[in-house]
C-alpha positions as a Markdown table, in Angstrom:
| # | Residue | x | y | z |
|---|---|---|---|---|
| 1 | Unk | 0.0 | 0.1 | -0.1 |
| 2 | Unk | 1.8 | 2.9 | -1.2 |
| 3 | Unk | -0.5 | 5.9 | -0.2 |
| 4 | Unk | -3.5 | 7.0 | 1.9 |
| 5 | Unk | -6.9 | 6.8 | 0.3 |
| 6 | Unk | -8.4 | 9.8 | -1.5 |
| 7 | Unk | -11.4 | 11.1 | 0.6 |
| 8 | Unk | -14.3 | 12.7 | -0.7 |
| 9 | Unk | -17.1 | 14.2 | 1.3 |
| 10 | Unk | -20.3 | 15.1 | -0.2 |
| 11 | Unk | -24.0 | 15.9 | 1.2 |
| 12 | Unk | -22.7 | 14.2 | 4.6 |
| 13 | Unk | -21.6 | 10.9 | 2.6 |
| 14 | Unk | -18.0 | 10.0 | 2.8 |
| 15 | Unk | -16.2 | 8.0 | 0.1 |
| 16 | Unk | -12.7 | 6.6 | 0.2 |
| 17 | Unk | -11.0 | 5.2 | -2.9 |
| 18 | Unk | -7.7 | 3.4 | -2.7 |
| 19 | Unk | -6.2 | 1.7 | -5.9 |
| 20 | Unk | -3.1 | -0.7 | -5.0 |
| 21 | Unk | -1.3 | -1.0 | -8.4 |
| 22 | Unk | 0.5 | -3.9 | -7.0 |
| 23 | Unk | -2.4 | -6.1 | -5.8 |
| 24 | Unk | -3.1 | -9.4 | -7.0 |
| 25 | Unk | -5.6 | -9.7 | -9.9 |
| 26 | Unk | -4.3 | -6.6 | -11.7 |
| 27 | Unk | -3.2 | -6.7 | -15.3 |
| 28 | Unk | 0.5 | -6.2 | -13.8 |
| 29 | Unk | 0.0 | -9.3 | -11.3 |
| 30 | Unk | -2.7 | -11.4 | -12.6 |
| 31 | Unk | -4.0 | -14.0 | -10.0 |
| 32 | Unk | -3.3 | -17.6 | -10.7 |
| 33 | Unk | -6.1 | -20.2 | -11.1 |
| 34 | Unk | -4.9 | -21.8 | -7.7 |
| 35 | Unk | -5.2 | -18.4 | -5.9 |
| 36 | Unk | -8.4 | -17.9 | -7.4 |
| 37 | Unk | -9.7 | -21.3 | -6.3 |
| 38 | Unk | -8.3 | -20.7 | -2.9 |
| 39 | Unk | -10.1 | -17.4 | -2.7 |
| 40 | Unk | -13.4 | -18.9 | -3.8 |
| 41 | Unk | -13.3 | -21.8 | -1.3 |
| 42 | Unk | -12.6 | -19.1 | 1.6 |
| 43 | Unk | -15.4 | -17.1 | 0.6 |
| 44 | Unk | -17.6 | -20.1 | 0.2 |
| 45 | Unk | -16.9 | -21.2 | 3.9 |
| 46 | Unk | -20.3 | -21.0 | 5.6 |
| 47 | Unk | -22.4 | -20.5 | 2.5 |
| 48 | Unk | -21.8 | -23.9 | 0.6 |
| 49 | Unk | -20.6 | -27.1 | 2.0 |
| 50 | Unk | -17.4 | -28.5 | 0.9 |
| 51 | Unk | -18.6 | -30.9 | -1.6 |
| 52 | Unk | -20.8 | -28.4 | -3.2 |
| 53 | Unk | -18.0 | -25.7 | -3.4 |
| 54 | Unk | -15.6 | -28.1 | -5.0 |
| 55 | Unk | -18.6 | -29.4 | -7.3 |
| 56 | Unk | -18.9 | -25.6 | -8.2 |
| 57 | Unk | -15.3 | -25.3 | -9.1 |
| 58 | Unk | -15.1 | -28.5 | -11.3 |
| 59 | Unk | -18.0 | -27.5 | -13.3 |
| 60 | Unk | -17.0 | -23.7 | -13.7 |
| 61 | Unk | -13.5 | -24.9 | -14.9 |
| 62 | Unk | -15.4 | -27.0 | -17.4 |
| 63 | Unk | -17.8 | -24.3 | -18.4 |
| 64 | Unk | -16.9 | -24.3 | -22.3 |
| 65 | Unk | -18.1 | -28.3 | -22.1 |
| 66 | Unk | -21.2 | -27.8 | -20.6 |
| 67 | Unk | -24.4 | -28.5 | -22.5 |
| 68 | Unk | -26.7 | -26.7 | -20.1 |
| 69 | Unk | -25.9 | -23.9 | -17.8 |
| 70 | Unk | -28.1 | -25.6 | -15.1 |
| 71 | Unk | -25.4 | -28.3 | -14.8 |
| 72 | Unk | -22.9 | -25.3 | -13.9 |
| 73 | Unk | -24.9 | -23.8 | -11.3 |
| 74 | Unk | -26.5 | -26.8 | -9.8 |
| 75 | Unk | -23.8 | -26.9 | -7.0 |
| 76 | Unk | -24.8 | -23.5 | -5.9 |
| 77 | Unk | -28.3 | -24.4 | -5.3 |
| 78 | Unk | -27.5 | -25.9 | -1.9 |
| 79 | Unk | -26.7 | -22.5 | -0.6 |
| 80 | Unk | -27.1 | -22.0 | 3.2 |
| 81 | Unk | -29.5 | -19.7 | 4.2 |
């Protein structure tokens, strides 16, 4: 993190914007597939069970071979509420 965020105050609302040009997922530092999978699994905790999260990954990675998108999104139908 190279500098403090810009702060704009307008009509009693504050907005901070920070751009980290060295962050993962930028054109200069693209995220790897393994890093993306790790991030998805981390964010899926508490929302999908482990089997559904891994099934979603497998189907998304094979998206170009899916005959029907319902097959791709089926693992997500078990979202915990």
